[in-house]
C-alpha positions as CSV (number, residue, x, y, z in Angstrom):
1,M,37.5,23.4,22.9
2,E,38.3,25.2,19.7
3,Q,35.1,27.2,20.3
4,S,36.5,28.3,24.0
5,E,39.4,29.4,22.4
6,G,37.4,31.6,20.1
7,R,35.3,33.2,22.6
8,G,38.6,33.5,24.6
9,K,39.9,35.1,21.2
10,G,36.6,37.2,20.8
11,K,36.8,38.7,24.5
12,K,40.4,39.8,24.1
13,V,39.2,41.0,20.8
14,Q,36.4,42.9,21.9
15,D,38.7,44.4,24.2
16,S,41.2,45.3,22.0
17,S,38.2,46.3,19.9
18,S,37.1,48.9,22.6
19,N,40.9,49.7,22.9
20,A,41.3,50.2,19.3
21,E,37.9,52.7,19.3
22,Q,40.3,54.8,22.2
23,S,43.3,54.3,19.9
24,Q,41.7,55.8,16.9
25,A,40.4,58.6,19.2
26,E,43.8,59.2,20.1
27,M,45.5,58.7,16.8
28,G,42.9,61.0,15.0
29,S,44.0,63.6,17.7
30,V,47.6,62.7,17.8
31,G,47.8,61.3,14.3
32,Q,47.7,64.9,13.4
33,N,50.6,65.5,15.6
34,I,52.7,62.6,14.4
35,M,54.6,63.8,11.5
36,D,56.6,60.7,11.2
37,P,55.8,58.3,8.6
38,Q,56.9,55.2,10.0
39,L,54.5,56.1,13.3
40,R,51.6,57.2,11.3
41,R,52.4,53.6,9.5
42,L,52.3,51.8,13.0
43,F,49.0,53.3,14.4
44,S,47.3,53.0,11.2
45,N,48.3,49.1,10.8
46,R,47.1,48.5,14.3
47,I,43.6,50.0,13.5
48,S,43.7,47.9,10.4
49,A,44.4,45.0,12.5
50,Q,41.8,45.8,14.9
51,R,39.5,45.9,12.2
52,S,40.1,42.7,10.4
53,R,39.9,41.0,14.1
54,Q,36.0,42.6,14.6
55,K,35.6,41.5,11.1
56,K,36.4,38.1,12.0
57,V,34.7,37.3,15.7
58,K,31.6,38.9,13.7
59,L,31.9,36.1,11.0
60,V,32.7,33.4,13.2
61,E,29.3,34.5,15.3
62,E,27.5,34.4,11.9
63,L,28.9,30.9,11.1
64,E,28.0,30.1,14.7
65,N,24.6,31.3,14.4
66,R,24.1,29.4,11.0
67,A,25.1,26.3,12.1
68,K,23.3,26.3,15.0
69,M,20.3,27.0,12.7
70,L,21.1,24.1,10.2
71,Q,21.6,21.9,12.8
72,D,17.5,22.8,14.2
73,Q,16.7,22.0,10.5
74,V,18.4,18.9,9.9
75,A,16.9,17.5,13.5
76,Q,13.6,18.6,12.3
77,L,14.1,17.0,8.8
78,Q,15.2,13.7,10.5
79,S,11.9,13.6,12.3
80,I,9.7,14.2,9.1
81,Q,11.9,11.2,7.5
82,A,11.2,9.0,10.1
83,R,7.7,9.9,10.1
84,Q,7.4,8.9,6.2
85,Q,9.8,5.9,6.5
86,S,6.9,4.8,9.1
87,R,4.4,5.7,6.9
88,M,5.3,4.2,3.7
89,H,6.3,0.7,5.4
90,S,3.2,0.4,6.5
91,L,1.2,1.5,3.3
92,M,3.9,-1.4,1.9
93,V,2.8,-4.0,4.6
94,E,-1.2,-2.8,3.3
95,E,-0.2,-3.5,-0.1
96,Q,1.1,-6.7,0.3
97,T,-2.4,-8.0,2.2
98,L,-4.2,-6.8,-0.6
99,F,-2.2,-8.3,-3.0
100,H,-2.3,-11.7,-1.2
101,E,-5.9,-11.1,-0.2
102,M,-6.7,-10.3,-4.2
103,E,-5.0,-13.4,-5.3
104,Y,-7.4,-15.6,-2.8
105,L,-10.4,-14.1,-4.0
106,E,-9.2,-14.8,-7.8
107,K,-8.3,-18.6,-6.9
108,K,-12.0,-18.7,-5.0
109,A,-13.8,-16.8,-8.1
110,M,-11.7,-19.7,-10.3
111,L,-13.0,-22.6,-8.4
112,R,-16.6,-21.1,-8.4
113,D,-16.5,-20.9,-12.1
114,A,-15.1,-24.0,-12.1
115,E,-17.9,-25.6,-9.9
116,D,-20.7,-23.8,-11.9
117,E,-19.2,-25.0,-15.0
118,K,-19.1,-28.8,-13.6
119,N,-22.7,-28.6,-12.2
120,R,-23.9,-27.4,-16.0
121,K,-22.3,-30.3,-17.7
122,K,-23.7,-32.5,-14.9
123,K,-27.5,-30.4,-15.5
124,S,-27.2,-31.0,-19.3
125,R,-26.3,-34.7,-18.5
126,L,-29.0,-35.1,-16.6
127,E,-31.3,-33.4,-18.7
128,K,-30.5,-35.6,-21.4
129,L,-31.0,-38.6,-19.5
130,R,-34.7,-37.0,-18.4
131,D,-35.2,-36.8,-22.5
132,I,-34.1,-40.1,-22.9
133,K,-36.2,-41.7,-20.5
134,Q,-39.3,-39.9,-21.6
135,Q,-38.7,-40.8,-25.1
136,Q,-38.3,-44.6,-23.7
137,L,-41.3,-44.2,-21.7
138,L,-43.3,-42.5,-24.6
139,N,-41.8,-45.3,-26.9
140,L,-43.4,-48.3,-24.7
141,H,-46.7,-46.4,-24.4
142,D,-46.6,-46.0,-28.7
143,P,-46.4,-49.7,-29.5
144,F,-49.3,-50.7,-27.1
145,A,-51.3,-47.7,-28.2
146,G,-52.7,-50.0,-31.5
147,L,-53.2,-53.1,-29.6
148,S,-55.8,-54.5,-27.2
149,I,-54.2,-55.1,-24.1
150,D,-55.7,-58.2,-22.0
151,T,-55.8,-56.6,-18.4
152,S,-56.6,-60.2,-17.5
153,S,-53.0,-61.5,-18.7
154,N,-49.9,-61.5,-17.0
155,Q,-48.5,-59.6,-19.8
156,G,-50.3,-56.5,-18.8
157,D,-49.2,-56.5,-15.3
158,G,-45.6,-56.4,-16.4
159,A,-46.1,-53.8,-19.0
160,R,-47.7,-51.7,-15.8
161,S,-44.9,-52.7,-13.5
162,S,-41.9,-51.7,-16.3
163,S,-44.0,-48.3,-16.9
164,R,-44.2,-47.6,-13.8
165,Q,-40.3,-48.4,-12.7
166,E,-39.8,-45.9,-15.5
167,L,-41.9,-43.3,-14.1
168,D,-39.9,-43.8,-10.6
169,I,-36.6,-43.1,-12.4
170,A,-37.8,-39.8,-14.3
171,A,-38.8,-39.0,-10.9
172,A,-35.4,-40.0,-9.3
173,V,-33.5,-38.0,-12.4
174,D,-35.7,-35.0,-11.9
175,E,-35.2,-34.7,-8.0
176,I,-31.7,-35.0,-8.7
177,M,-32.0,-32.2,-11.4
178,D,-34.0,-30.0,-8.8
179,Q,-30.4,-31.1,-6.1
180,T,-28.1,-29.8,-8.6
181,N,-30.0,-26.8,-9.6
182,L,-30.4,-25.9,-5.8
183,S,-26.8,-26.7,-5.4
184,M,-25.9,-24.1,-8.3
185,E,-27.7,-21.6,-6.4
186,T,-25.7,-22.0,-3.6
187,A,-23.1,-22.3,-5.1
188,R,-23.8,-18.8,-6.8
189,N,-25.1,-17.0,-3.4
190,P,-23.7,-18.9,-0.5
191,N,-26.2,-16.7,1.5
192,L,-28.9,-18.6,0.8
């Protein structure tokens, strides 16, 4: 409403500015003829009032143009801000996703390391057990090395059956160790 009033005033001012130009022309010719200082002052006041109204109209127009330009600039900046906020939100979501994935992979690596450690201990235990069994087998054979063994007696059959049992145990221990080594390799490289 104010703008329409301002524009209406602008028309009046423009009309009055054309009148002012005419008045100036008249005053130029009449001003020299007027000797009365009051009339001269009256004419000069009218002309200066018209000039100030013209300046005011120009200033209002410039300010309106500048306000429109700034409003357009604000609209552009708001759209840029909205895009940047959307991008920032998507980057934050991606960061959270990567963070959770990293935590999952770290836990998986810790579990794999724990499983490897468990398998190493089991392998070490089985190797010690195999060494003990092999030592026991050697100890069984050593006492009989100096003695003559009667193959027709029942004692020889008992010694052979116990050594056969120990060989079976050693074979079983070797098989368990092979399975443990295979499971360790599978844990390290799941693509096998």
